[in-house]
N, CA, C and O atoms as CSV, one atom per row, in Angstrom:
chain,resi,resn,atom,element,x,y,z
A,1,MET,N,N,105.744,101.372,123.356
A,1,MET,CA,C,105.880,102.070,122.304
A,1,MET,C,C,105.711,101.354,120.692
A,1,MET,O,O,105.187,101.999,119.784
A,2,GLU,N,N,106.145,100.177,120.524
A,2,GLU,CA,C,106.377,99.456,119.435
A,2,GLU,C,C,104.853,99.077,118.881
A,2,GLU,O,O,104.441,99.355,117.755
A,3,LYS,N,N,104.064,98.339,119.979
A,3,LYS,CA,C,102.597,98.308,119.460
A,3,LYS,C,C,101.720,99.651,118.852
A,3,LYS,O,O,100.912,99.662,117.924
A,4,LYS,N,N,102.147,100.694,119.658
A,4,LYS,CA,C,101.378,101.919,119.273
A,4,LYS,C,C,101.855,102.235,117.760
A,4,LYS,O,O,101.106,102.573,116.843
A,5,PHE,N,N,103.215,102.061,117.689
A,5,PHE,CA,C,103.670,102.417,116.142
A,5,PHE,C,C,103.291,101.510,114.986
A,5,PHE,O,O,103.181,101.837,113.804
A,6,LEU,N,N,103.126,100.422,115.481
A,6,LEU,CA,C,102.644,99.198,114.578
A,6,LEU,C,C,100.868,99.421,114.163
A,6,LEU,O,O,100.368,99.093,113.087
A,7,LYS,N,N,100.241,99.967,115.160
A,7,LYS,CA,C,98.755,100.318,115.321
A,7,LYS,C,C,98.790,101.199,114.210
A,7,LYS,O,O,98.500,100.893,113.053
A,8,ALA,N,N,99.163,102.316,114.624
A,8,ALA,CA,C,99.246,103.601,113.805
A,8,ALA,C,C,99.708,103.314,112.228
A,8,ALA,O,O,98.955,103.625,111.305
A,9,PHE,N,N,100.799,102.795,112.032
A,9,PHE,CA,C,101.127,102.437,110.749
A,9,PHE,C,C,100.138,101.529,109.738
A,9,PHE,O,O,99.980,101.676,108.526
A,10,ALA,N,N,99.603,100.671,110.520
A,10,ALA,CA,C,98.531,99.585,110.012
A,10,ALA,C,C,97.292,100.673,109.752
A,10,ALA,O,O,96.816,100.673,108.616
A,11,ASP,N,N,96.809,101.484,110.612
A,11,ASP,CA,C,95.772,102.540,110.229
A,11,ASP,C,C,96.056,103.453,108.902
A,11,ASP,O,O,95.283,103.753,107.992
A,12,VAL,N,N,97.556,103.823,109.122
A,12,VAL,CA,C,97.640,104.764,108.118
A,12,VAL,C,C,97.531,104.093,106.639
A,12,VAL,O,O,97.032,104.737,105.716
A,13,VAL,N,N,97.955,102.952,106.480
A,13,VAL,CA,C,98.179,102.059,105.376
A,13,VAL,C,C,96.693,101.725,104.995
A,13,VAL,O,O,96.182,101.987,103.906
A,14,ARG,N,N,96.130,101.158,105.964
A,14,ARG,CA,C,94.586,100.803,105.757
A,14,ARG,C,C,93.650,102.174,104.982
A,14,ARG,O,O,92.838,102.061,104.064
A,15,GLU,N,N,93.975,103.145,105.523
A,15,GLU,CA,C,93.346,104.614,105.030
A,15,GLU,C,C,93.533,105.033,103.836
A,15,GLU,O,O,92.685,105.485,103.067
A,16,GLU,N,N,94.948,104.849,103.622
A,16,GLU,CA,C,95.303,105.456,102.355
A,16,GLU,C,C,94.881,104.288,101.181
A,16,GLU,O,O,94.382,104.737,100.149
A,17,VAL,N,N,95.051,102.873,101.285
A,17,VAL,CA,C,94.780,102.077,100.286
A,17,VAL,C,C,93.127,101.726,100.084
A,17,VAL,O,O,92.614,101.072,99.176
A,18,ALA,N,N,92.445,102.414,101.291
A,18,ALA,CA,C,90.982,102.391,101.333
A,18,ALA,C,C,90.889,103.792,100.348
A,18,ALA,O,O,90.084,103.633,99.431
A,19,ARG,N,N,91.457,104.931,100.358
A,19,ARG,CA,C,91.124,105.761,99.043
A,19,ARG,C,C,91.859,105.410,97.832
A,19,ARG,O,O,92.049,106.318,97.022
A,20,LYS,N,N,92.288,104.286,97.583
A,20,LYS,CA,C,92.680,103.715,96.327
A,20,LYS,C,C,94.302,104.385,96.115
A,20,LYS,O,O,94.588,104.691,94.958
A,21,ASN,N,N,95.156,104.572,96.988
A,21,ASN,CA,C,96.331,105.172,96.844
A,21,ASN,C,C,97.256,104.008,97.262
A,21,ASN,O,O,97.061,103.317,98.261
A,22,LYS,N,N,98.271,103.862,96.408
A,22,LYS,CA,C,99.189,102.891,96.852
A,22,LYS,C,C,100.306,103.250,97.832
A,22,LYS,O,O,100.926,104.300,97.662
A,23,VAL,N,N,100.623,102.348,98.953
A,23,VAL,CA,C,101.736,103.026,99.724
A,23,VAL,C,C,102.904,102.409,99.538
A,23,VAL,O,O,103.116,101.204,99.677
A,24,LYS,N,N,103.759,103.345,99.182
A,24,LYS,CA,C,105.423,102.399,99.018
A,24,LYS,C,C,106.418,103.029,99.958
A,24,LYS,O,O,106.625,104.210,100.238
A,25,ILE,N,N,106.954,101.949,100.353
A,25,ILE,CA,C,107.984,102.080,101.345
A,25,ILE,C,C,109.020,101.739,100.840
A,25,ILE,O,O,109.038,100.523,100.649
A,26,ASN,N,N,110.184,102.409,100.429
A,26,ASN,CA,C,111.471,102.316,99.934
A,26,ASN,C,C,111.924,101.277,100.741
A,26,ASN,O,O,111.752,101.292,101.960
A,27,GLY,N,N,112.608,100.189,100.032
A,27,GLY,CA,C,113.329,99.044,100.536
A,27,GLY,C,C,112.458,98.243,100.919
A,27,GLY,O,O,112.958,97.336,101.585
A,28,LEU,N,N,111.371,98.169,100.798
A,28,LEU,CA,C,110.076,97.194,101.803
A,28,LEU,C,C,109.445,96.963,100.738
A,28,LEU,O,O,109.869,95.985,100.122
A,29,GLY,N,N,108.438,97.588,100.208
A,29,GLY,CA,C,107.764,97.230,98.947
A,29,GLY,C,C,106.309,98.195,99.035
A,29,GLY,O,O,106.240,99.180,99.771
A,30,ILE,N,N,105.365,97.810,98.303
A,30,ILE,CA,C,104.163,98.415,98.208
A,30,ILE,C,C,102.837,97.585,98.291
A,30,ILE,O,O,102.556,96.491,97.801
A,31,PHE,N,N,101.978,98.609,99.211
A,31,PHE,CA,C,100.665,98.168,99.498
A,31,PHE,C,C,99.599,98.771,98.730
A,31,PHE,O,O,99.629,99.993,98.580
A,32,LYS,N,N,98.640,98.078,98.211
A,32,LYS,CA,C,98.019,98.169,97.313
A,32,LYS,C,C,96.378,97.594,97.397
A,32,LYS,O,O,96.178,96.520,97.964
A,33,LEU,N,N,95.197,98.384,96.787
A,33,LEU,CA,C,93.914,97.705,96.777
A,33,LEU,C,C,93.861,96.826,95.491
A,33,LEU,O,O,94.096,97.189,94.338
A,34,GLU,N,N,93.484,95.532,95.961
A,34,GLU,CA,C,93.073,94.468,94.630
A,34,GLU,C,C,91.724,94.126,94.791
A,34,GLU,O,O,91.232,93.748,95.855
A,35,HIS,N,N,91.175,94.250,93.814
A,35,HIS,CA,C,89.618,93.823,93.485
A,35,HIS,C,C,89.746,92.204,93.215
A,35,HIS,O,O,90.424,91.849,92.251
A,36,GLN,N,N,89.166,91.301,93.970
A,36,GLN,CA,C,88.900,90.059,93.646
A,36,GLN,C,C,87.389,89.656,92.900
A,36,GLN,O,O,86.289,89.767,93.441
A,37,LYS,N,N,87.584,89.301,91.904
A,37,LYS,CA,C,86.276,89.011,91.537
A,37,LYS,C,C,85.392,87.806,91.920
A,37,LYS,O,O,86.072,86.859,92.317
A,38,GLN,N,N,84.105,87.589,91.911
A,38,GLN,CA,C,83.352,86.520,92.252
A,38,GLN,C,C,83.920,85.198,91.687
A,38,GLN,O,O,84.344,85.164,90.532
A,39,PHE,N,N,83.933,84.037,92.541
A,39,PHE,CA,C,84.182,82.937,91.849
A,39,PHE,C,C,83.723,81.812,92.722
A,39,PHE,O,O,83.601,81.941,93.940
A,40,GLN,N,N,83.432,80.534,91.970
A,40,GLN,CA,C,82.915,79.323,92.754
A,40,GLN,C,C,84.005,78.818,93.344
A,40,GLN,O,O,85.093,78.775,92.768
A,41,LYS,N,N,83.795,78.368,94.617
A,41,LYS,CA,C,84.472,77.303,95.122
A,41,LYS,C,C,83.769,76.072,95.626
A,41,LYS,O,O,82.661,76.056,96.162
A,42,GLN,N,N,84.726,74.814,95.334
A,42,GLN,CA,C,83.961,73.639,95.356
A,42,GLN,C,C,84.449,72.702,96.375
A,42,GLN,O,O,85.498,72.130,96.077
A,43,TYR,N,N,83.868,72.385,97.634
A,43,TYR,CA,C,84.405,71.673,98.616
A,43,TYR,C,C,84.577,70.114,98.203
A,43,TYR,O,O,84.008,69.615,97.232
A,44,GLU,N,N,85.354,69.491,98.990
A,44,GLU,CA,C,85.638,68.127,98.892
A,44,GLU,C,C,84.617,67.114,98.802
A,44,GLU,O,O,84.769,66.016,98.265
A,45,ASN,N,N,83.303,67.647,99.496
A,45,ASN,CA,C,82.091,66.760,99.527
A,45,ASN,C,C,81.488,67.440,98.299
A,45,ASN,O,O,80.278,67.473,98.524
A,46,GLY,N,N,81.673,67.862,97.400
A,46,GLY,CA,C,81.055,68.299,96.297
A,46,GLY,C,C,80.097,69.438,96.263
A,46,GLY,O,O,79.600,69.846,95.213
A,47,ARG,N,N,79.856,69.929,97.407
A,47,ARG,CA,C,79.031,71.146,97.353
A,47,ARG,C,C,80.046,72.463,96.694
A,47,ARG,O,O,81.239,72.716,96.857
A,48,VAL,N,N,78.892,73.186,95.838
A,48,VAL,CA,C,79.586,74.243,95.132
A,48,VAL,C,C,79.096,75.814,95.839
A,48,VAL,O,O,77.897,76.045,95.992
A,49,VAL,N,N,79.946,76.634,96.160
A,49,VAL,CA,C,79.396,77.805,96.747
A,49,VAL,C,C,79.829,79.234,96.080
A,49,VAL,O,O,81.045,79.390,95.973
A,50,MET,N,N,79.184,80.055,95.723
A,50,MET,CA,C,79.762,81.110,95.162
A,50,MET,C,C,80.277,82.375,96.241
A,50,MET,O,O,79.595,83.126,96.937
A,51,MET,N,N,81.466,82.297,96.106
A,51,MET,CA,C,82.200,83.559,96.895
A,51,MET,C,C,82.037,85.005,96.496
A,51,MET,O,O,82.461,85.207,95.358
A,52,PRO,N,N,81.600,85.953,97.032
A,52,PRO,CA,C,81.246,87.213,96.511
A,52,PRO,C,C,82.492,87.945,96.074
A,52,PRO,O,O,83.570,87.429,96.372
A,53,PRO,N,N,82.483,88.975,95.468
A,53,PRO,CA,C,83.584,89.861,95.241
A,53,PRO,C,C,84.089,90.540,96.323
A,53,PRO,O,O,83.357,90.516,97.313
A,54,LYS,N,N,85.295,91.237,96.443
A,54,LYS,CA,C,85.676,91.598,97.640
A,54,LYS,C,C,86.931,92.590,97.170
A,54,LYS,O,O,87.635,92.392,96.180
A,55,ASP,N,N,87.034,93.549,97.977
A,55,ASP,CA,C,88.288,94.338,97.927
A,55,ASP,C,C,89.613,93.804,98.932
A,55,ASP,O,O,89.278,93.568,100.093
A,56,ARG,N,N,90.855,93.625,98.648
A,56,ARG,CA,C,91.735,93.147,99.713
A,56,ARG,C,C,92.953,93.892,99.504
A,56,ARG,O,O,93.123,94.428,98.408
A,57,ILE,N,N,93.820,93.995,100.407
A,57,ILE,CA,C,95.049,94.890,100.515
A,57,ILE,C,C,95.943,93.686,99.938
A,57,ILE,O,O,95.810,92.493,100.208
A,58,ARG,N,N,96.690,94.154,99.257
A,58,ARG,CA,C,97.991,93.241,98.639
A,58,ARG,C,C,99.266,93.948,98.944
A,58,ARG,O,O,99.371,95.171,98.854
A,59,PHE,N,N,100.159,93.217,99.280
A,59,PHE,CA,C,101.440,93.450,99.560
A,59,PHE,C,C,102.293,92.908,98.531
A,59,PHE,O,O,102.320,91.679,98.461
A,60,ILE,N,N,103.098,93.665,97.602
A,60,ILE,CA,C,104.325,93.325,96.748
A,60,ILE,C,C,105.587,93.727,97.347
A,60,ILE,O,O,105.841,94.908,97.585
A,61,SER,N,N,106.469,92.663,97.624
A,61,SER,CA,C,108.001,93.330,98.003
A,61,SER,C,C,108.717,93.501,96.978
A,61,SER,O,O,108.511,92.937,95.903
A,62,GLU,N,N,109.885,94.516,97.271
A,62,GLU,CA,C,110.648,94.824,96.498
A,62,GLU,C,C,112.277,93.950,96.442
A,62,GLU,O,O,113.395,94.213,96.886
A,63,ASN,N,N,111.758,92.950,95.743
A,63,ASN,CA,C,113.018,91.957,95.731
A,63,ASN,C,C,113.805,92.056,94.505
A,63,ASN,O,O,114.804,91.352,94.355
């Protein structure tokens, strides 16, 4: 039962955030979509790679 609930919860949060809606859970926090711009990443060996832009789900707690 717990696994089914967690899967359903994750699916709902993912769908709503994909629609650019914030998901607020009172006493817990907010899930929202955040766009990450393209950036350069440099490895220890000196190699530089351009990382592509992407959208990600961000959680902000209600502390």
